[in-house]
PDB file of the backbone (N, CA, C, O) and the ligand in Angstrom, with CONECT records:
HET     ZN  A 101       1
ATOM      1  N   MET A   1       0.928  -1.177   0.047  1.00  0.00           N
ATOM      2  CA  MET A   1      -0.047   0.130   0.071  1.00  0.00           C
ATOM      3  C   MET A   1       0.892   1.200   0.076  1.00  0.00           C
ATOM      4  O   MET A   1       0.715   2.092  -0.754  1.00  0.00           O
ATOM      5  N   SER A   2       1.901   1.279   0.891  1.00  0.00           N
ATOM      6  CA  SER A   2       2.640   2.459   1.095  1.00  0.00           C
ATOM      7  C   SER A   2       3.702   2.298   0.120  1.00  0.00           C
ATOM      8  O   SER A   2       3.549   1.476  -0.784  1.00  0.00           O
ATOM      9  N   GLY A   3       5.031   3.169   0.221  1.00  0.00           N
ATOM     10  CA  GLY A   3       6.249   2.920  -0.647  1.00  0.00           C
ATOM     11  C   GLY A   3       5.886   3.758  -1.598  1.00  0.00           C
ATOM     12  O   GLY A   3       4.795   4.315  -1.471  1.00  0.00           O
ATOM     13  N   HIS A   4       6.745   4.047  -2.807  1.00  0.00           N
ATOM     14  CA  HIS A   4       6.820   5.119  -3.847  1.00  0.00           C
ATOM     15  C   HIS A   4       7.313   4.266  -5.115  1.00  0.00           C
ATOM     16  O   HIS A   4       8.465   4.372  -5.535  1.00  0.00           O
ATOM     17  N   LEU A   5       6.449   3.493  -5.643  1.00  0.00           N
ATOM     18  CA  LEU A   5       6.860   2.728  -6.981  1.00  0.00           C
ATOM     19  C   LEU A   5       6.252   3.967  -8.025  1.00  0.00           C
ATOM     20  O   LEU A   5       5.196   4.576  -7.852  1.00  0.00           O
ATOM     21  N   HIS A   6       7.123   4.137  -9.032  1.00  0.00           N
ATOM     22  CA  HIS A   6       6.753   4.888 -10.024  1.00  0.00           C
ATOM     23  C   HIS A   6       5.823   4.094 -11.146  1.00  0.00           C
ATOM     24  O   HIS A   6       6.257   3.096 -11.720  1.00  0.00           O
ATOM     25  N   GLY A   7       4.858   4.490 -11.332  1.00  0.00           N
ATOM     26  CA  GLY A   7       4.171   3.877 -12.696  1.00  0.00           C
ATOM     27  C   GLY A   7       4.298   2.331 -12.651  1.00  0.00           C
ATOM     28  O   GLY A   7       4.487   1.799 -11.557  1.00  0.00           O
ATOM     29  N   ASP A   8       4.208   1.606 -13.737  1.00  0.00           N
ATOM     30  CA  ASP A   8       4.437   0.181 -14.049  1.00  0.00           C
ATOM     31  C   ASP A   8       5.565  -0.301 -14.009  1.00  0.00           C
ATOM     32  O   ASP A   8       5.578  -1.530 -14.081  1.00  0.00           O
ATOM     33  N   GLU A   9       6.831   0.347 -13.894  1.00  0.00           N
ATOM     34  CA  GLU A   9       8.242   0.209 -14.101  1.00  0.00           C
ATOM     35  C   GLU A   9       8.677  -1.211 -13.358  1.00  0.00           C
ATOM     36  O   GLU A   9       8.251  -1.408 -12.220  1.00  0.00           O
ATOM     37  N   PRO A  10       9.360  -2.008 -13.875  1.00  0.00           N
ATOM     38  CA  PRO A  10       9.779  -2.918 -12.975  1.00  0.00           C
ATOM     39  C   PRO A  10      10.975  -2.309 -12.148  1.00  0.00           C
ATOM     40  O   PRO A  10      11.666  -1.352 -12.498  1.00  0.00           O
ATOM     41  N   THR A  11      11.101  -3.109 -10.877  1.00  0.00           N
ATOM     42  CA  THR A  11      12.228  -2.504 -10.118  1.00  0.00           C
ATOM     43  C   THR A  11      13.574  -2.396 -10.684  1.00  0.00           C
ATOM     44  O   THR A  11      14.023  -3.199 -11.502  1.00  0.00           O
ATOM     45  N   ASN A  12      14.224  -1.347 -10.210  1.00  0.00           N
ATOM     46  CA  ASN A  12      15.659  -1.361 -10.758  1.00  0.00           C
ATOM     47  C   ASN A  12      16.689  -2.603 -10.372  1.00  0.00           C
ATOM     48  O   ASN A  12      17.700  -2.972 -10.968  1.00  0.00           O
ATOM     49  N   GLU A  13      16.215  -2.997  -9.442  1.00  0.00           N
ATOM     50  CA  GLU A  13      17.114  -4.276  -8.698  1.00  0.00           C
ATOM     51  C   GLU A  13      16.706  -5.414  -9.701  1.00  0.00           C
ATOM     52  O   GLU A  13      17.611  -6.148 -10.096  1.00  0.00           O
ATOM     53  N   GLU A  14      15.547  -5.606 -10.106  1.00  0.00           N
ATOM     54  CA  GLU A  14      15.147  -6.612 -10.910  1.00  0.00           C
ATOM     55  C   GLU A  14      15.803  -6.625 -12.181  1.00  0.00           C
ATOM     56  O   GLU A  14      16.253  -7.670 -12.653  1.00  0.00           O
ATOM     57  N   CYS A  15      15.897  -5.298 -12.875  1.00  0.00           N
ATOM     58  CA  CYS A  15      16.534  -4.970 -14.195  1.00  0.00           C
ATOM     59  C   CYS A  15      18.069  -5.116 -14.328  1.00  0.00           C
ATOM     60  O   CYS A  15      18.683  -5.532 -15.310  1.00  0.00           O
ATOM     61  N   ALA A  16      18.609  -4.653 -13.036  1.00  0.00           N
ATOM     62  CA  ALA A  16      20.059  -4.826 -12.661  1.00  0.00           C
ATOM     63  C   ALA A  16      20.446  -6.246 -12.870  1.00  0.00           C
ATOM     64  O   ALA A  16      21.423  -6.540 -13.559  1.00  0.00           O
ATOM     65  N   ASP A  17      19.743  -7.075 -12.324  1.00  0.00           N
ATOM     66  CA  ASP A  17      19.893  -8.464 -12.267  1.00  0.00           C
ATOM     67  C   ASP A  17      19.853  -9.254 -13.665  1.00  0.00           C
ATOM     68  O   ASP A  17      20.493 -10.239 -14.036  1.00  0.00           O
ATOM     69  N   PHE A  18      18.860  -8.463 -14.323  1.00  0.00           N
ATOM     70  CA  PHE A  18      18.681  -9.099 -15.783  1.00  0.00           C
ATOM     71  C   PHE A  18      19.597  -8.648 -16.563  1.00  0.00           C
ATOM     72  O   PHE A  18      19.865  -9.419 -17.484  1.00  0.00           O
ATOM     73  N   LEU A  19      20.271  -7.531 -16.534  1.00  0.00           N
ATOM     74  CA  LEU A  19      21.075  -6.932 -17.443  1.00  0.00           C
ATOM     75  C   LEU A  19      22.422  -7.653 -17.350  1.00  0.00           C
ATOM     76  O   LEU A  19      23.191  -7.671 -18.312  1.00  0.00           O
ATOM     77  N   GLU A  20      22.711  -8.266 -16.150  1.00  0.00           N
ATOM     78  CA  GLU A  20      23.981  -9.109 -16.159  1.00  0.00           C
ATOM     79  C   GLU A  20      23.700 -10.300 -16.981  1.00  0.00           C
ATOM     80  O   GLU A  20      24.538 -10.728 -17.776  1.00  0.00           O
ATOM     81  N   ARG A  21      22.570 -10.837 -16.817  1.00  0.00           N
ATOM     82  CA  ARG A  21      22.235 -11.951 -17.538  1.00  0.00           C
ATOM     83  C   ARG A  21      22.121 -11.890 -19.049  1.00  0.00           C
ATOM     84  O   ARG A  21      22.460 -12.805 -19.800  1.00  0.00           O
ATOM     85  N   ILE A  22      21.491 -10.452 -19.509  1.00  0.00           N
ATOM     86  CA  ILE A  22      21.311 -10.314 -20.791  1.00  0.00           C
ATOM     87  C   ILE A  22      22.632 -10.244 -21.654  1.00  0.00           C
ATOM     88  O   ILE A  22      22.721 -10.607 -22.827  1.00  0.00           O
ATOM     89  N   VAL A  23      23.731  -9.672 -20.810  1.00  0.00           N
ATOM     90  CA  VAL A  23      25.050  -9.836 -21.104  1.00  0.00           C
ATOM     91  C   VAL A  23      25.449 -10.990 -21.330  1.00  0.00           C
ATOM     92  O   VAL A  23      26.252 -11.170 -22.246  1.00  0.00           O
ATOM     93  N   ARG A  24      25.070 -11.859 -20.695  1.00  0.00           N
ATOM     94  CA  ARG A  24      25.510 -13.569 -20.802  1.00  0.00           C
ATOM     95  C   ARG A  24      24.991 -14.055 -21.684  1.00  0.00           C
ATOM     96  O   ARG A  24      25.578 -14.858 -22.408  1.00  0.00           O
ATOM     97  N   LEU A  25      23.774 -13.707 -21.857  1.00  0.00           N
ATOM     98  CA  LEU A  25      22.754 -14.293 -22.947  1.00  0.00           C
ATOM     99  C   LEU A  25      23.383 -14.193 -24.450  1.00  0.00           C
ATOM    100  O   LEU A  25      23.339 -15.019 -25.361  1.00  0.00           O
ATOM    101  N   ILE A  26      23.987 -12.895 -24.400  1.00  0.00           N
ATOM    102  CA  ILE A  26      24.339 -12.332 -25.801  1.00  0.00           C
ATOM    103  C   ILE A  26      25.675 -13.144 -26.031  1.00  0.00           C
ATOM    104  O   ILE A  26      26.035 -13.543 -27.138  1.00  0.00           O
ATOM    105  N   ASP A  27      26.315 -13.325 -24.939  1.00  0.00           N
ATOM    106  CA  ASP A  27      27.671 -13.906 -24.911  1.00  0.00           C
ATOM    107  C   ASP A  27      27.519 -15.624 -25.172  1.00  0.00           C
ATOM    108  O   ASP A  27      28.468 -16.377 -25.393  1.00  0.00           O
ATOM    109  N   ASN A  28      26.299 -15.956 -25.097  1.00  0.00           N
ATOM    110  CA  ASN A  28      26.118 -17.528 -25.234  1.00  0.00           C
ATOM    111  C   ASN A  28      26.807 -18.384 -23.944  1.00  0.00           C
ATOM    112  O   ASN A  28      27.302 -19.509 -24.009  1.00  0.00           O
ATOM    113  N   GLU A  29      26.696 -17.570 -22.835  1.00  0.00           N
ATOM    114  CA  GLU A  29      26.978 -18.284 -21.684  1.00  0.00           C
ATOM    115  C   GLU A  29      25.887 -18.526 -20.710  1.00  0.00           C
ATOM    116  O   GLU A  29      26.058 -18.745 -19.511  1.00  0.00           O
ATOM    117  N   LEU A  30      24.915 -18.476 -21.240  1.00  0.00           N
ATOM    118  CA  LEU A  30      23.483 -18.614 -20.213  1.00  0.00           C
ATOM    119  C   LEU A  30      23.037 -20.204 -20.603  1.00  0.00           C
ATOM    120  O   LEU A  30      22.988 -20.734 -21.713  1.00  0.00           O
ATOM    121  N   GLU A  31      22.762 -20.700 -19.410  1.00  0.00           N
ATOM    122  CA  GLU A  31      22.141 -21.934 -19.468  1.00  0.00           C
ATOM    123  C   GLU A  31      20.733 -21.972 -20.138  1.00  0.00           C
ATOM    124  O   GLU A  31      20.071 -20.936 -20.195  1.00  0.00           O
ATOM    125  N   GLU A  32      20.320 -23.006 -20.586  1.00  0.00           N
ATOM    126  CA  GLU A  32      18.796 -22.698 -21.463  1.00  0.00           C
ATOM    127  C   GLU A  32      17.704 -22.429 -20.576  1.00  0.00           C
ATOM    128  O   GLU A  32      16.830 -21.666 -20.989  1.00  0.00           O
ATOM    129  N   GLY A  33      17.609 -22.873 -19.537  1.00  0.00           N
ATOM    130  CA  GLY A  33      16.570 -22.431 -18.548  1.00  0.00           C
ATOM    131  C   GLY A  33      16.576 -20.931 -18.313  1.00  0.00           C
ATOM    132  O   GLY A  33      15.591 -20.201 -18.420  1.00  0.00           O
ATOM    133  N   ASP A  34      17.927 -20.523 -17.947  1.00  0.00           N
ATOM    134  CA  ASP A  34      17.951 -18.961 -17.776  1.00  0.00           C
ATOM    135  C   ASP A  34      17.543 -18.190 -19.106  1.00  0.00           C
ATOM    136  O   ASP A  34      16.887 -17.148 -19.087  1.00  0.00           O
ATOM    137  N   CYS A  35      17.968 -18.771 -20.185  1.00  0.00           N
ATOM    138  CA  CYS A  35      17.529 -18.140 -21.466  1.00  0.00           C
ATOM    139  C   CYS A  35      16.425 -17.762 -21.641  1.00  0.00           C
ATOM    140  O   CYS A  35      16.173 -16.673 -22.159  1.00  0.00           O
ATOM    141  N   THR A  36      15.276 -18.851 -21.115  1.00  0.00           N
ATOM    142  CA  THR A  36      14.113 -18.623 -21.453  1.00  0.00           C
ATOM    143  C   THR A  36      13.473 -17.585 -20.440  1.00  0.00           C
ATOM    144  O   THR A  36      12.503 -16.892 -20.747  1.00  0.00           O
ATOM    145  N   VAL A  37      14.052 -17.541 -19.299  1.00  0.00           N
ATOM    146  CA  VAL A  37      13.594 -16.411 -18.210  1.00  0.00           C
ATOM    147  C   VAL A  37      13.958 -15.052 -18.613  1.00  0.00           C
ATOM    148  O   VAL A  37      13.105 -14.178 -18.769  1.00  0.00           O
ATOM    149  N   VAL A  38      15.295 -14.848 -18.794  1.00  0.00           N
ATOM    150  CA  VAL A  38      15.606 -13.659 -19.631  1.00  0.00           C
ATOM    151  C   VAL A  38      14.766 -12.985 -20.822  1.00  0.00           C
ATOM    152  O   VAL A  38      14.392 -11.816 -20.918  1.00  0.00           O
ATOM    153  N   ARG A  39      14.571 -14.114 -21.743  1.00  0.00           N
ATOM    154  CA  ARG A  39      13.753 -13.529 -23.131  1.00  0.00           C
ATOM    155  C   ARG A  39      12.492 -13.184 -22.740  1.00  0.00           C
ATOM    156  O   ARG A  39      11.865 -12.317 -23.349  1.00  0.00           O
ATOM    157  N   ALA A  40      11.940 -13.900 -21.565  1.00  0.00           N
ATOM    158  CA  ALA A  40      10.335 -13.605 -21.123  1.00  0.00           C
ATOM    159  C   ALA A  40      10.588 -12.071 -20.559  1.00  0.00           C
ATOM    160  O   ALA A  40       9.972 -11.112 -21.023  1.00  0.00           O
ATOM    161  N   HIS A  41      11.354 -11.980 -19.733  1.00  0.00           N
ATOM    162  CA  HIS A  41      11.661 -10.479 -19.071  1.00  0.00           C
ATOM    163  C   HIS A  41      11.645  -9.475 -20.330  1.00  0.00           C
ATOM    164  O   HIS A  41      10.840  -8.557 -20.482  1.00  0.00           O
ATOM    165  N   ILE A  42      12.634  -9.810 -21.154  1.00  0.00           N
ATOM    166  CA  ILE A  42      12.998  -8.836 -22.337  1.00  0.00           C
ATOM    167  C   ILE A  42      11.684  -8.470 -22.758  1.00  0.00           C
ATOM    168  O   ILE A  42      11.248  -7.321 -22.697  1.00  0.00           O
ATOM    169  N   ASP A  43      10.946  -9.639 -23.264  1.00  0.00           N
ATOM    170  CA  ASP A  43       9.584  -9.275 -23.840  1.00  0.00           C
ATOM    171  C   ASP A  43       8.520  -8.214 -23.084  1.00  0.00           C
ATOM    172  O   ASP A  43       7.758  -7.457 -23.684  1.00  0.00           O
ATOM    173  N   THR A  44       8.638  -8.327 -21.745  1.00  0.00           N
ATOM    174  CA  THR A  44       7.673  -7.557 -21.134  1.00  0.00           C
ATOM    175  C   THR A  44       8.310  -6.047 -20.357  1.00  0.00           C
ATOM    176  O   THR A  44       7.758  -5.190 -19.666  1.00  0.00           O
ATOM    177  N   CYS A  45       9.540  -6.197 -20.787  1.00  0.00           N
ATOM    178  CA  CYS A  45      10.266  -4.889 -20.167  1.00  0.00           C
ATOM    179  C   CYS A  45      11.047  -4.219 -21.416  1.00  0.00           C
ATOM    180  O   CYS A  45      12.035  -4.635 -22.020  1.00  0.00           O
ATOM    181  N   SER A  46      10.142  -2.829 -21.639  1.00  0.00           N
ATOM    182  CA  SER A  46      11.047  -2.408 -22.806  1.00  0.00           C
ATOM    183  C   SER A  46      12.277  -1.737 -22.607  1.00  0.00           C
ATOM    184  O   SER A  46      13.036  -1.676 -23.574  1.00  0.00           O
ATOM    185  N   PRO A  47      12.658  -1.158 -21.399  1.00  0.00           N
ATOM    186  CA  PRO A  47      14.041  -0.750 -21.173  1.00  0.00           C
ATOM    187  C   PRO A  47      15.129  -1.762 -21.335  1.00  0.00           C
ATOM    188  O   PRO A  47      16.241  -1.508 -21.797  1.00  0.00           O
ATOM    189  N   CYS A  48      14.646  -3.135 -20.844  1.00  0.00           N
ATOM    190  CA  CYS A  48      15.658  -4.146 -20.978  1.00  0.00           C
ATOM    191  C   CYS A  48      15.659  -4.517 -22.371  1.00  0.00           C
ATOM    192  O   CYS A  48      16.718  -4.971 -22.803  1.00  0.00           O
ATOM    193  N   LEU A  49      14.629  -4.409 -23.201  1.00  0.00           N
ATOM    194  CA  LEU A  49      14.571  -4.625 -24.561  1.00  0.00           C
ATOM    195  C   LEU A  49      15.626  -3.838 -25.217  1.00  0.00           C
ATOM    196  O   LEU A  49      16.517  -4.441 -25.817  1.00  0.00           O
ATOM    197  N   GLU A  50      15.618  -2.549 -25.166  1.00  0.00           N
ATOM    198  CA  GLU A  50      16.448  -1.616 -25.711  1.00  0.00           C
ATOM    199  C   GLU A  50      17.871  -1.938 -25.295  1.00  0.00           C
ATOM    200  O   GLU A  50      18.733  -1.927 -26.174  1.00  0.00           O
ATOM    201  N   ARG A  51      18.197  -2.219 -24.069  1.00  0.00           N
ATOM    202  CA  ARG A  51      19.517  -2.450 -23.562  1.00  0.00           C
ATOM    203  C   ARG A  51      19.949  -3.848 -24.415  1.00  0.00           C
ATOM    204  O   ARG A  51      21.053  -3.997 -24.939  1.00  0.00           O
ATOM    205  N   TYR A  52      19.025  -4.686 -24.441  1.00  0.00           N
ATOM    206  CA  TYR A  52      19.500  -5.961 -25.158  1.00  0.00           C
ATOM    207  C   TYR A  52      19.856  -5.651 -26.510  1.00  0.00           C
ATOM    208  O   TYR A  52      20.874  -6.189 -26.947  1.00  0.00           O
ATOM    209  N   ASP A  53      19.172  -4.842 -27.289  1.00  0.00           N
ATOM    210  CA  ASP A  53      19.294  -4.469 -28.748  1.00  0.00           C
ATOM    211  C   ASP A  53      20.567  -3.558 -28.603  1.00  0.00           C
ATOM    212  O   ASP A  53      21.217  -3.568 -29.648  1.00  0.00           O
ATOM    213  N   LEU A  54      21.027  -2.898 -27.773  1.00  0.00           N
ATOM    214  CA  LEU A  54      22.120  -2.031 -27.639  1.00  0.00           C
ATOM    215  C   LEU A  54      23.386  -2.790 -27.582  1.00  0.00           C
ATOM    216  O   LEU A  54      24.403  -2.507 -28.215  1.00  0.00           O
ATOM    217  N   GLN A  55      23.227  -3.826 -26.729  1.00  0.00           N
ATOM    218  CA  GLN A  55      24.550  -4.906 -26.382  1.00  0.00           C
ATOM    219  C   GLN A  55      24.530  -5.767 -27.666  1.00  0.00           C
ATOM    220  O   GLN A  55      25.570  -6.244 -28.119  1.00  0.00           O
ATOM    221  N   ARG A  56      23.445  -5.936 -28.182  1.00  0.00           N
ATOM    222  CA  ARG A  56      23.761  -6.994 -29.435  1.00  0.00           C
ATOM    223  C   ARG A  56      24.500  -5.997 -30.614  1.00  0.00           C
ATOM    224  O   ARG A  56      25.498  -6.308 -31.264  1.00  0.00           O
ATOM    225  N   THR A  57      23.841  -4.887 -30.699  1.00  0.00           N
ATOM    226  CA  THR A  57      24.495  -3.990 -31.759  1.00  0.00           C
ATOM    227  C   THR A  57      25.960  -3.750 -31.531  1.00  0.00           C
ATOM    228  O   THR A  57      26.761  -3.669 -32.462  1.00  0.00           O
ATOM    229  N   VAL A  58      26.282  -3.642 -30.285  1.00  0.00           N
ATOM    230  CA  VAL A  58      27.688  -3.417 -30.027  1.00  0.00           C
ATOM    231  C   VAL A  58      28.528  -4.570 -30.097  1.00  0.00           C
ATOM    232  O   VAL A  58      29.676  -4.460 -30.528  1.00  0.00           O
ATOM    233  N   LYS A  59      28.056  -5.695 -29.703  1.00  0.00           N
ATOM    234  CA  LYS A  59      28.730  -7.028 -30.060  1.00  0.00           C
ATOM    235  C   LYS A  59      28.962  -7.241 -31.430  1.00  0.00           C
ATOM    236  O   LYS A  59      29.968  -7.838 -31.814  1.00  0.00           O
ATOM    237  N   ALA A  60      28.002  -6.744 -32.293  1.00  0.00           N
ATOM    238  CA  ALA A  60      28.203  -7.053 -33.683  1.00  0.00           C
ATOM    239  C   ALA A  60      29.303  -6.095 -34.238  1.00  0.00           C
ATOM    240  O   ALA A  60      30.151  -6.478 -35.044  1.00  0.00           O
ATOM    241  N   ILE A  61      29.242  -5.009 -33.823  1.00  0.00           N
ATOM    242  CA  ILE A  61      30.279  -3.982 -34.122  1.00  0.00           C
ATOM    243  C   ILE A  61      31.741  -4.649 -33.754  1.00  0.00           C
ATOM    244  O   ILE A  61      32.663  -4.707 -34.568  1.00  0.00           O
ATOM    245  N   VAL A  62      31.796  -5.038 -32.691  1.00  0.00           N
ATOM    246  CA  VAL A  62      33.107  -5.892 -32.104  1.00  0.00           C
ATOM    247  C   VAL A  62      33.596  -6.868 -32.867  1.00  0.00           C
ATOM    248  O   VAL A  62      34.772  -6.895 -33.229  1.00  0.00           O
ATOM    249  N   ALA A  63      32.523  -7.952 -33.241  1.00  0.00           N
ATOM    250  CA  ALA A  63      32.600  -9.110 -33.877  1.00  0.00           C
ATOM    251  C   ALA A  63      33.334  -8.694 -35.428  1.00  0.00           C
ATOM    252  O   ALA A  63      34.234  -9.286 -36.025  1.00  0.00           O
ATOM    253  N   ARG A  64      32.644  -7.557 -35.778  1.00  0.00           N
ATOM    254  CA  ARG A  64      33.055  -7.341 -37.321  1.00  0.00           C
ATOM    255  C   ARG A  64      34.435  -6.718 -37.282  1.00  0.00           C
ATOM    256  O   ARG A  64      35.332  -7.123 -38.022  1.00  0.00           O
ATOM    257  N   SER A  65      34.612  -5.659 -36.355  1.00  0.00           N
ATOM    258  CA  SER A  65      35.941  -5.203 -36.308  1.00  0.00           C
ATOM    259  C   SER A  65      37.182  -6.175 -35.973  1.00  0.00           C
ATOM    260  O   SER A  65      38.343  -5.911 -36.285  1.00  0.00           O
ATOM    261  N   CYS A  66      36.787  -7.289 -35.321  1.00  0.00           N
ATOM    262  CA  CYS A  66      37.727  -8.580 -34.734  1.00  0.00           C
ATOM    263  C   CYS A  66      38.372  -8.878 -36.003  1.00  0.00           C
ATOM    264  O   CYS A  66      39.602  -8.870 -35.943  1.00  0.00           O
ATOM    265  N   SER A  67      37.920  -9.109 -37.003  1.00  0.00           N
ATOM    266  CA  SER A  67      38.275  -9.642 -38.416  1.00  0.00           C
ATOM    267  C   SER A  67      39.348  -8.869 -38.927  1.00  0.00           C
ATOM    268  O   SER A  67      40.212  -9.369 -39.648  1.00  0.00           O
ATOM    269  N   GLU A  68      39.335  -7.440 -38.525  1.00  0.00           N
ATOM    270  CA  GLU A  68      40.421  -6.570 -38.939  1.00  0.00           C
ATOM    271  C   GLU A  68      41.436  -6.466 -38.008  1.00  0.00           C
ATOM    272  O   GLU A  68      42.543  -6.910 -38.314  1.00  0.00           O
ATOM    273  N   THR A  69      41.245  -5.922 -36.845  1.00  0.00           N
ATOM    274  CA  THR A  69      42.274  -5.404 -35.947  1.00  0.00           C
ATOM    275  C   THR A  69      41.829  -6.039 -34.561  1.00  0.00           C
ATOM    276  O   THR A  69      40.648  -6.179 -34.243  1.00  0.00           O
ATOM    277  N   ALA A  70      42.931  -6.415 -33.757  1.00  0.00           N
ATOM    278  CA  ALA A  70      42.551  -6.930 -32.255  1.00  0.00           C
ATOM    279  C   ALA A  70      41.908  -5.588 -31.691  1.00  0.00           C
ATOM    280  O   ALA A  70      42.481  -4.498 -31.686  1.00  0.00           O
ATOM    281  N   PRO A  71      40.750  -5.816 -31.263  1.00  0.00           N
ATOM    282  CA  PRO A  71      39.912  -4.634 -30.657  1.00  0.00           C
ATOM    283  C   PRO A  71      39.963  -4.654 -29.036  1.00  0.00           C
ATOM    284  O   PRO A  71      38.975  -4.488 -28.320  1.00  0.00           O
ATOM    285  N   ALA A  72      41.238  -4.876 -28.600  1.00  0.00           N
ATOM    286  CA  ALA A  72      41.357  -4.528 -26.776  1.00  0.00           C
ATOM    287  C   ALA A  72      40.766  -3.502 -26.598  1.00  0.00           C
ATOM    288  O   ALA A  72      39.878  -3.624 -25.754  1.00  0.00           O
ATOM    289  N   ASP A  73      40.879  -2.329 -27.106  1.00  0.00           N
ATOM    290  CA  ASP A  73      40.637  -0.842 -26.906  1.00  0.00           C
ATOM    291  C   ASP A  73      39.013  -0.978 -26.908  1.00  0.00           C
ATOM    292  O   ASP A  73      38.360  -0.790 -25.881  1.00  0.00           O
ATOM    293  N   LEU A  74      38.481  -1.289 -28.035  1.00  0.00           N
ATOM    294  CA  LEU A  74      37.058  -1.556 -28.183  1.00  0.00           C
ATOM    295  C   LEU A  74      36.345  -2.418 -27.205  1.00  0.00           C
ATOM    296  O   LEU A  74      35.276  -2.076 -26.700  1.00  0.00           O
ATOM    297  N   ARG A  75      36.991  -3.625 -26.922  1.00  0.00           N
ATOM    298  CA  ARG A  75      36.221  -4.378 -25.807  1.00  0.00           C
ATOM    299  C   ARG A  75      36.195  -3.830 -24.487  1.00  0.00           C
ATOM    300  O   ARG A  75      35.315  -4.037 -23.651  1.00  0.00           O
ATOM    301  N   ALA A  76      37.445  -2.958 -24.320  1.00  0.00           N
ATOM    302  CA  ALA A  76      37.303  -2.440 -22.767  1.00  0.00           C
ATOM    303  C   ALA A  76      36.213  -1.171 -22.865  1.00  0.00           C
ATOM    304  O   ALA A  76      35.526  -0.893 -21.882  1.00  0.00           O
ATOM    305  N   LYS A  77      36.106  -0.457 -24.053  1.00  0.00           N
ATOM    306  CA  LYS A  77      34.925   0.518 -24.158  1.00  0.00           C
ATOM    307  C   LYS A  77      33.669  -0.098 -23.929  1.00  0.00           C
ATOM    308  O   LYS A  77      32.845   0.398 -23.160  1.00  0.00           O
ATOM    309  N   VAL A  78      33.451  -1.294 -24.636  1.00  0.00           N
ATOM    310  CA  VAL A  78      32.129  -1.746 -24.598  1.00  0.00           C
ATOM    311  C   VAL A  78      31.880  -2.295 -23.178  1.00  0.00           C
ATOM    312  O   VAL A  78      30.729  -2.321 -22.742  1.00  0.00           O
ATOM    313  N   ARG A  79      32.975  -2.758 -22.406  1.00  0.00           N
ATOM    314  CA  ARG A  79      32.657  -3.372 -21.162  1.00  0.00           C
ATOM    315  C   ARG A  79      32.476  -1.868 -20.128  1.00  0.00           C
ATOM    316  O   ARG A  79      31.594  -1.803 -19.272  1.00  0.00           O
ATOM    317  N   LEU A  80      33.193  -1.041 -20.317  1.00  0.00           N
ATOM    318  CA  LEU A  80      32.977   0.235 -19.688  1.00  0.00           C
ATOM    319  C   LEU A  80      31.404   0.751 -19.930  1.00  0.00           C
ATOM    320  O   LEU A  80      30.785   1.274 -19.003  1.00  0.00           O
ATOM    321  N   GLN A  81      30.915   0.594 -21.016  1.00  0.00           N
ATOM    322  CA  GLN A  81      29.627   0.938 -21.473  1.00  0.00           C
ATOM    323  C   GLN A  81      28.543   0.186 -20.683  1.00  0.00           C
ATOM    324  O   GLN A  81      27.555   0.735 -20.195  1.00  0.00           O
ATOM    325  N   ILE A  82      28.808  -1.047 -20.610  1.00  0.00           N
ATOM    326  CA  ILE A  82      27.863  -2.233 -19.853  1.00  0.00           C
ATOM    327  C   ILE A  82      27.788  -1.553 -18.589  1.00  0.00           C
ATOM    328  O   ILE A  82      26.703  -1.189 -18.136  1.00  0.00           O
ATOM    329  N   GLN A  83      29.090  -1.322 -17.876  1.00  0.00           N
ATOM    330  CA  GLN A  83      29.201  -1.029 -16.641  1.00  0.00           C
ATOM    331  C   GLN A  83      28.443   0.473 -16.138  1.00  0.00           C
ATOM    332  O   GLN A  83      28.060   0.724 -14.995  1.00  0.00           O
ATOM    333  N   GLN A  84      28.372   1.189 -17.100  1.00  0.00           N
ATOM    334  CA  GLN A  84      27.684   2.447 -17.065  1.00  0.00           C
ATOM    335  C   GLN A  84      26.095   2.341 -17.082  1.00  0.00           C
ATOM    336  O   GLN A  84      25.283   2.967 -16.401  1.00  0.00           O
ATOM    337  N   ILE A  85      25.907   1.479 -17.948  1.00  0.00           N
ATOM    338  CA  ILE A  85      24.275   1.038 -18.040  1.00  0.00           C
ATOM    339  C   ILE A  85      23.844   0.460 -16.674  1.00  0.00           C
ATOM    340  O   ILE A  85      22.758   0.683 -16.139  1.00  0.00           O
ATOM    341  N   ARG A  86      24.913  -0.371 -16.143  1.00  0.00           N
ATOM    342  CA  ARG A  86      24.420  -1.073 -14.932  1.00  0.00           C
ATOM    343  C   ARG A  86      24.289  -0.230 -13.635  1.00  0.00           C
ATOM    344  O   ARG A  86      23.501  -0.446 -12.714  1.00  0.00           O
ATOM    345  N   VAL A  87      25.290   0.863 -13.738  1.00  0.00           N
ATOM    346  CA  VAL A  87      25.272   2.088 -12.612  1.00  0.00           C
ATOM    347  C   VAL A  87      23.981   2.638 -12.867  1.00  0.00           C
ATOM    348  O   VAL A  87      23.227   2.823 -11.911  1.00  0.00           O
ATOM    349  N   GLU A  88      23.628   2.923 -14.015  1.00  0.00           N
ATOM    350  CA  GLU A  88      22.364   3.842 -14.268  1.00  0.00           C
ATOM    351  C   GLU A  88      21.116   3.152 -13.949  1.00  0.00           C
ATOM    352  O   GLU A  88      20.104   3.755 -13.589  1.00  0.00           O
ATOM    353  N   ILE A  89      21.207   1.654 -14.107  1.00  0.00           N
ATOM    354  CA  ILE A  89      19.912   0.896 -13.485  1.00  0.00           C
ATOM    355  C   ILE A  89      19.902   1.037 -12.002  1.00  0.00           C
ATOM    356  O   ILE A  89      18.928   1.450 -11.372  1.00  0.00           O
ATOM    357  N   THR A  90      21.120   0.646 -11.438  1.00  0.00           N
ATOM    358  CA  THR A  90      21.048   0.552  -9.998  1.00  0.00           C
ATOM    359  C   THR A  90      21.147   1.698  -8.932  1.00  0.00           C
ATOM    360  O   THR A  90      21.145   1.563  -7.708  1.00  0.00           O
ATOM    361  N   GLU A  91      21.250   3.075  -9.799  1.00  0.00           N
ATOM    362  CA  GLU A  91      21.265   4.475  -9.153  1.00  0.00           C
ATOM    363  C   GLU A  91      19.880   4.972  -9.432  1.00  0.00           C
ATOM    364  O   GLU A  91      19.446   5.917  -8.773  1.00  0.00           O
ATOM    365  N   GLY A  92      19.185   4.425 -10.325  1.00  0.00           N
ATOM    366  CA  GLY A  92      17.956   4.898 -10.751  1.00  0.00           C
ATOM    367  C   GLY A  92      18.210   6.194 -11.395  1.00  0.00           C
ATOM    368  O   GLY A  92      17.276   6.840 -11.869  1.00  0.00           O
TER     369      GLY A  92
HETATM  370 ZN    ZN A 101      13.777  -4.901 -17.061  1.00  0.00          ZN2+
END
């Protein structure tokens, strides 16, 4: 009854937890059961869908540049970006 939830947005904590798994889903490091859970969340949570799309796009860029030069810098940048998104979510 009390508390201060804004609108129908999912809790930040929940999304922060999912972001971690979204990253692993894209990396194909997630187990089959978890994939289903994460995909179900992405389906119902547009902020997470946007992040999923962003991560996938970044991944594709990294993969493409992989064939040309060793993208150590780029990988570091991507990692930083993921961390920034995570901070954004957890700090609201
Ligand atoms: Zn979410």
